C-alpha positions in Angstrom: 5.6 63.4 27.1 4.6 60.1 25.6 1.5 59.9 23.5 -0.8 56.8 23.3 -1.0 55.3 19.9 -4.6 55.3 18.8 -5.6 53.2 15.8 -8.4 54.7 13.7 -11.7 52.8 14.1 -11.9 52.3 10.4 -8.5 50.6 10.3 -9.6 48.2 13.0 -12.8 47.4 11.1 -10.7 46.7 8.0 -8.8 43.8 9.5 -11.7 41.3 9.5 -12.7 42.6 6.1 -9.3 41.9 4.8 -9.4 38.4 6.2 -12.8 37.9 4.5 -11.4 39.0 1.2 -8.5 36.5 1.5 -11.0 33.7 2.2 -13.0 34.7 -0.8 -9.9 34.7 -3.0 -9.0 31.4 -1.5 -12.3 30.0 -2.7 -11.6 31.3 -6.2 -8.2 29.6 -6.3 -9.5 26.3 -5.0 -12.3 26.4 -7.5 -9.8 26.9 -10.3 -7.8 23.9 -8.9 -10.9 21.7 -8.9 -11.6 22.6 -12.5 -8.0 21.8 -13.6 -8.1 18.6 -11.6 -11.2 17.5 -13.4 -9.4 18.1 -16.7 -6.4 16.1 -15.4 -4.1 19.1 -15.5 -2.7 18.0 -12.2 0.5 20.1 -12.0 -1.5 23.4 -12.6 -4.2 22.2 -10.2 -1.7 21.6 -7.5 -0.5 25.2 -7.7 -4.0 26.6 -7.3 -4.7 24.3 -4.3 -1.5 25.4 -2.6 -2.3 29.0 -3.3 -5.8 28.6 -1.8 -4.3 27.2 1.4 -1.8 30.0 1.6 -4.7 32.5 1.5 -6.9 30.5 3.9 -4.9 28.0 6.0 -8.1 27.2 8.0 -9.6 25.4 5.0 -8.1 22.0 6.1 -10.3 20.1 3.7 -8.2 21.5 0.8 -5.3 19.4 2.1 -7.1 16.4 0.7 -7.1 18.0 -2.7 -3.4 18.7 -2.4 -2.7 15.1 -1.4 -4.8 13.6 -4.2 -3.3 15.9 -6.9 0.3 15.3 -5.8 -0.5 11.5 -5.7 -1.8 11.7 -9.3 1.6 13.2 -10.3 3.7 10.8 -8.3 5.3 7.8 -10.1 6.5 4.9 -7.9 10.0 3.9 -8.6 11.0 7.3 -10.1 13.8 8.7 -7.9 14.1 12.1 -9.5 14.0 15.0 -7.1 10.7 16.3 -8.7 9.0 13.0 -8.3 10.2 12.6 -4.7 8.8 16.1 -4.0 5.4 15.0 -5.3 5.5 12.0 -3.0 6.4 14.2 0.0 3.7 16.7 -0.9 1.1 14.0 -1.1 2.1 12.7 2.3 1.9 16.2 3.8 -1.5 16.8 2.3 -3.0 13.5 3.6 -1.3 13.9 7.0 -2.7 17.5 7.5 -6.1 16.5 6.3 -6.3 13.5 8.6 -5.2 15.6 11.5 -8.7 17.2 11.3 -10.5 14.2 9.7 -8.9 11.1 11.3 -11.7 8.7 10.5 -11.6 9.1 6.7 -10.7 5.5 5.8 -10.2 6.3 2.1 -7.6 8.9 2.8 -6.0 6.5 5.4 -5.5 4.1 2.6 -4.0 6.8 0.4 -1.6 7.8 3.1 -0.5 4.2 3.8 0.0 3.4 0.2 2.0 6.5 -0.3 4.2 5.7 2.7 4.9 2.3 1.1 5.4 3.6 -2.4 7.9 6.1 -1.1 9.6 3.3 0.9 8.8 4.9 4.2 8.0 1.6 5.8 8.6 2.6 9.4 6.2 5.5 9.1 3.7 3.1 7.5 4.0 0.6 10.4 3.8 3.4 12.9 0.6 4.7 11.3 -0.9 1.2 11.3 -0.2 0.9 15.0 -1.9 4.2 15.6 -5.0 3.1 13.7 -5.1 -0.2 15.6 -4.8 1.6 18.9 -7.8 3.7 18.0 -9.8 0.6 16.8 -8.5 -2.5 18.6 -11.6 -4.3 17.4 -10.1 -4.3 13.9 -6.9 -6.0 14.9 -7.2 -8.7 12.2 -7.6 -6.1 9.5 -4.5 -4.1 10.7 -2.4 -7.2 11.1 -3.1 -8.0 7.5 -2.1 -4.5 6.5 1.0 -4.6 8.6 2.0 -7.9 7.0 1.7 -6.4 3.6 3.9 -3.5 4.7 6.6 -6.0 5.9 6.4 -7.8 2.6 7.0 -4.6 0.7 9.9 -3.8 3.0 11.4 -7.2 2.2 11.1 -8.3 5.8 9.7 -11.7 5.0 10.8 -13.4 8.2 9.0 -10.8 10.3 5.9 -11.1 8.0 5.9 -14.9 8.6 6.1 -14.5 12.3 3.2 -12.1 12.2 1.2 -14.4 10.0 1.6 -17.3 12.4 0.3 -15.1 15.2 -2.9 -14.4 13.3 -6.2 -16.2 13.8 -6.1 -19.6 12.3 -8.5 -18.8 9.5 -6.4 -15.8 8.5 -3.1 -17.7 8.3 -3.3 -19.6 5.0 -3.8 -16.4 2.9 -1.1 -14.5 4.8 1.4 -17.3 4.4 0.5 -17.8 0.7 1.1 -14.0 0.1 4.5 -14.2 1.7 5.5 -17.3 -0.3 4.4 -15.7 -3.5 6.6 -12.6 -2.6 9.6 -14.9 -1.9 9.1 -16.7 -5.3 8.8 -13.4 -7.1 12.1 -12.1 -5.6 13.9 -15.2 -6.7 12.3 -15.6 -10.1 12.6 -12.0 -11.1 16.1 -11.1 -9.9 19.0 -13.0 -11.4 21.5 -10.9 -9.4 20.5 -12.5 -6.0 23.4 -14.5 -4.6 23.0 -18.2 -4.1 22.8 -18.1 -0.3 20.0 -15.4 -0.3 18.2 -17.3 -3.1 18.3 -20.5 -1.1 17.0 -18.7 2.1 14.1 -17.2 0.2 13.2 -20.5 -1.5 13.2 -22.3 1.9 11.1 -19.6 3.5 8.6 -19.7 0.7 8.4 -23.5 0.8 7.9 -23.6 4.5 5.1 -20.9 4.3 3.4 -22.5 1.4 3.5 -25.9 3.0 1.9 -24.6 6.1 -0.8 -22.8 4.1 -1.7 -26.1 2.4 -1.7 -28.0 5.7 -4.1 -25.4 7.1 -6.3 -25.3 4.0 -6.0 -28.6 2.1 -8.1 -27.4 -0.9 -5.9 -24.3 -1.5 -5.1 -24.9 -5.1 -3.6 -21.5 -5.7 -1.0 -22.3 -3.0 -0.4 -25.6 -4.6 0.6 -23.9 -7.9 3.2 -21.8 -6.1 4.3 -24.9 -4.1 5.3 -26.3 -7.5 6.9 -23.1 -8.7 9.0 -22.8 -5.5 10.1 -26.4 -5.9 11.3 -25.6 -9.4 13.4 -22.8 -8.0 14.7 -25.2 -5.5 15.7 -27.6 -8.2 17.9 -25.0 -9.8 19.9 -24.8 -6.6 20.5 -28.5 -6.4 24.0 -29.8 -7.1 22.9 -33.4 -7.2 21.1 -34.5 -10.4 18.8 -37.0 -8.5 17.8 -34.3 -6.0 17.1 -31.9 -8.8 14.9 -34.5 -10.6 13.1 -35.3 -7.4 12.2 -31.6 -6.9 11.0 -31.3 -10.5 8.8 -34.4 -10.2 7.4 -33.2 -6.9 6.7 -29.8 -8.4 4.7 -31.4 -11.2 2.7 -33.4 -8.7 1.7 -30.3 -6.8 0.8 -28.5 -10.0 -1.4 -31.4 -11.0 -3.1 -31.5 -7.6 -3.8 -27.8 -7.9 -5.3 -28.2 -11.4 -7.5 -31.1 -10.3 -8.8 -29.2 -7.3 -9.5 -26.1 -9.3 -11.4 -28.1 -11.9 -13.4 -29.8 -9.1 -14.2 -26.4 -7.5 -15.5 -24.9 -10.8 -19.3 -24.8 -11.2 -20.6 -27.2 -13.8 -21.1 -25.7 -17.3 -24.8 -24.7 -18.0 -26.6 -27.1 -20.4 -26.5 -26.2 -24.0 -29.6 -24.4 -25.4 -32.1 -26.6 -27.0 -31.3 -29.6 -24.9 
């Protein structure tokens, strides 16, 4: 004869009480994490935030605290396993938080920058596309962000194509930013081979020239026009061509200086006059 299993009524009542105790303990752990975070003791704070979430997974807002704390510990460029783990923890925290709070623009920015800093460029671009689909009225904003991601990924050709598809008023700054990135790659890396160096210089010159054509008073672009021409001169094998590049670089530098001076507001009159 089989007997029915009957749970005591008090045991059934204890289940929600136990859950309530866990939530209460979770609040305690999260409160400790907040205090440690305020004292900039991030590694300890992270442990308490994670413990609080283990006790109460429903507290999705705490994922924001996990993300911010791990981000405070993360150091871009450090490829140690521990640092990589901090980056992944930050991403997980922001992703989980945004799953419940998708319109938090500040955390959107944190997630995008962490994708880029951890060199997860495809995820960054995919997230930008997701945001643009949700807010197509902000296409210009997301195009700019996507362009910056492409620059960080070293995809300057793609960034240029994107810049040229933007609204005309947005193009000069976008092209200037790409040209500056091209110059920085050449100027700061002596190990780049000559062919790659020449390609980057040509791309930068084409973009900066287009930026100046679109915005004739763009003196910042003129400065980098000159700097890129100087890099071009280093690649010349003909002495006359090298001198011509240097002279042209000086001309653009002077144009930029003259325009910047002209754009500056006049100095206030001296007191007592």
